[in-house]
C-alpha positions as CSV (number, residue, x, y, z in Angstrom):
1,M,-3.8,-115.7,-57.2
2,M,-2.4,-114.0,-53.9
3,Q,-1.5,-110.5,-54.0
4,A,1.2,-108.4,-51.9
5,I,0.6,-104.9,-51.5
6,L,3.4,-102.5,-50.5
7,V,2.3,-99.9,-48.3
8,G,4.2,-97.2,-46.1
9,R,7.8,-98.4,-47.1
10,L,9.8,-97.0,-44.2
11,G,13.3,-98.2,-45.5
12,G,13.3,-96.1,-48.7
13,G,12.4,-97.1,-52.3
14,H,14.8,-99.7,-52.9
15,G,15.3,-103.2,-51.9
16,T,15.7,-106.8,-53.1
17,L,12.9,-109.0,-54.3
18,D,12.8,-112.7,-54.8
19,L,11.3,-112.7,-58.2
20,E,11.4,-116.6,-58.2
21,M,9.2,-116.8,-55.2
22,F,6.5,-114.5,-56.7
23,S,6.4,-116.6,-59.6
24,Y,6.3,-120.0,-57.7
25,R,3.5,-118.5,-55.5
26,R,1.8,-116.9,-58.4
27,L,1.8,-113.6,-56.2
28,A,0.6,-110.1,-57.8
29,L,2.3,-107.0,-56.6
30,H,0.6,-103.9,-56.0
31,G,2.3,-100.6,-54.8
32,V,0.3,-97.6,-53.4
33,T,1.2,-94.2,-52.0
34,F,-1.0,-91.3,-50.9
35,R,1.6,-88.6,-51.5
36,T,0.3,-88.0,-55.1
37,R,-3.1,-87.9,-54.2
38,S,-5.1,-84.8,-53.7
39,T,-6.7,-84.0,-50.1
40,Q,-10.0,-84.3,-51.6
41,D,-9.1,-88.0,-52.7
42,K,-7.5,-88.6,-49.3
43,I,-10.7,-87.5,-47.5
44,A,-12.9,-89.5,-49.9
45,L,-10.7,-92.6,-49.0
46,V,-11.1,-92.1,-45.3
47,A,-14.7,-91.6,-45.7
48,A,-14.9,-95.1,-47.7
49,L,-12.8,-96.8,-45.2
50,R,-14.9,-95.6,-42.3
51,A,-18.1,-96.9,-44.0
52,D,-16.6,-100.3,-44.6
53,V,-14.7,-101.1,-41.5
54,D,-15.2,-100.6,-37.7
55,L,-12.2,-98.8,-36.7
56,D,-13.0,-99.4,-33.0
57,S,-12.8,-103.1,-33.4
58,P,-10.4,-104.8,-31.2
59,V,-9.2,-106.8,-34.3
60,L,-7.6,-103.7,-35.6
61,R,-5.6,-103.1,-32.7
62,P,-1.8,-103.2,-33.1
63,L,0.0,-106.1,-31.6
64,I,2.3,-104.8,-28.8
65,D,5.4,-107.0,-28.4
66,G,6.4,-105.0,-25.1
67,I,7.0,-101.8,-23.6
68,M,10.6,-100.4,-23.0
69,P,11.9,-97.1,-21.5
70,W,13.4,-95.1,-24.0
71,T,16.7,-95.2,-22.5
72,E,16.4,-98.6,-23.9
73,A,16.1,-97.7,-27.6
74,N,19.3,-99.8,-28.7
75,A,18.1,-102.9,-27.3
76,A,14.7,-102.4,-28.8
77,Q,16.7,-101.8,-32.5
78,I,18.5,-105.1,-31.6
79,L,15.3,-106.9,-31.2
80,M,13.8,-105.2,-34.3
81,R,17.0,-106.0,-36.5
82,T,17.0,-109.9,-35.5
83,N,13.2,-110.3,-35.8
84,S,13.2,-111.2,-32.0
85,S,9.8,-109.6,-31.5
86,L,6.4,-110.1,-32.7
87,G,4.3,-106.8,-32.9
88,K,5.4,-103.5,-32.2
89,I,7.9,-102.4,-29.6
90,V,6.7,-99.2,-27.6
91,L,9.4,-96.8,-26.2
92,A,7.9,-95.2,-23.1
93,V,9.0,-91.9,-22.0
94,G,8.6,-89.9,-18.6
95,D,6.1,-91.2,-16.3
96,A,4.9,-94.1,-18.7
97,A,8.4,-95.3,-18.5
98,A,8.4,-95.5,-14.7
99,E,5.0,-97.1,-14.6
100,N,5.9,-99.7,-17.2
101,S,9.0,-100.6,-15.4
102,N,6.9,-102.6,-12.8
103,T,4.2,-104.0,-14.9
104,G,6.0,-107.0,-16.5
105,N,5.3,-105.5,-19.8
106,S,8.9,-103.9,-20.1
107,Y,12.2,-106.1,-21.0
């Protein structure tokens, strides 16, 4: 059985879910939150994660689709809304924006 785990919902707590897809794929849905956990619980979870996972591993690095100057934030939102990006879109501010405008990493 496959599992889908909901973590860090940035769009709020409401949405549409295709229950037929869950049935056909025999998926199990799990939701997690850290808001209701005590500080001690969070410390224990982080310690357990560090014991099991090499957090310095390059495998855990975020996928960066591109770097755009912060003045292009509207264009970045369009890329996200249209699913035209694969990975994170980074908005560069100040000196970083000027540096990335010549690297080929910007749009």
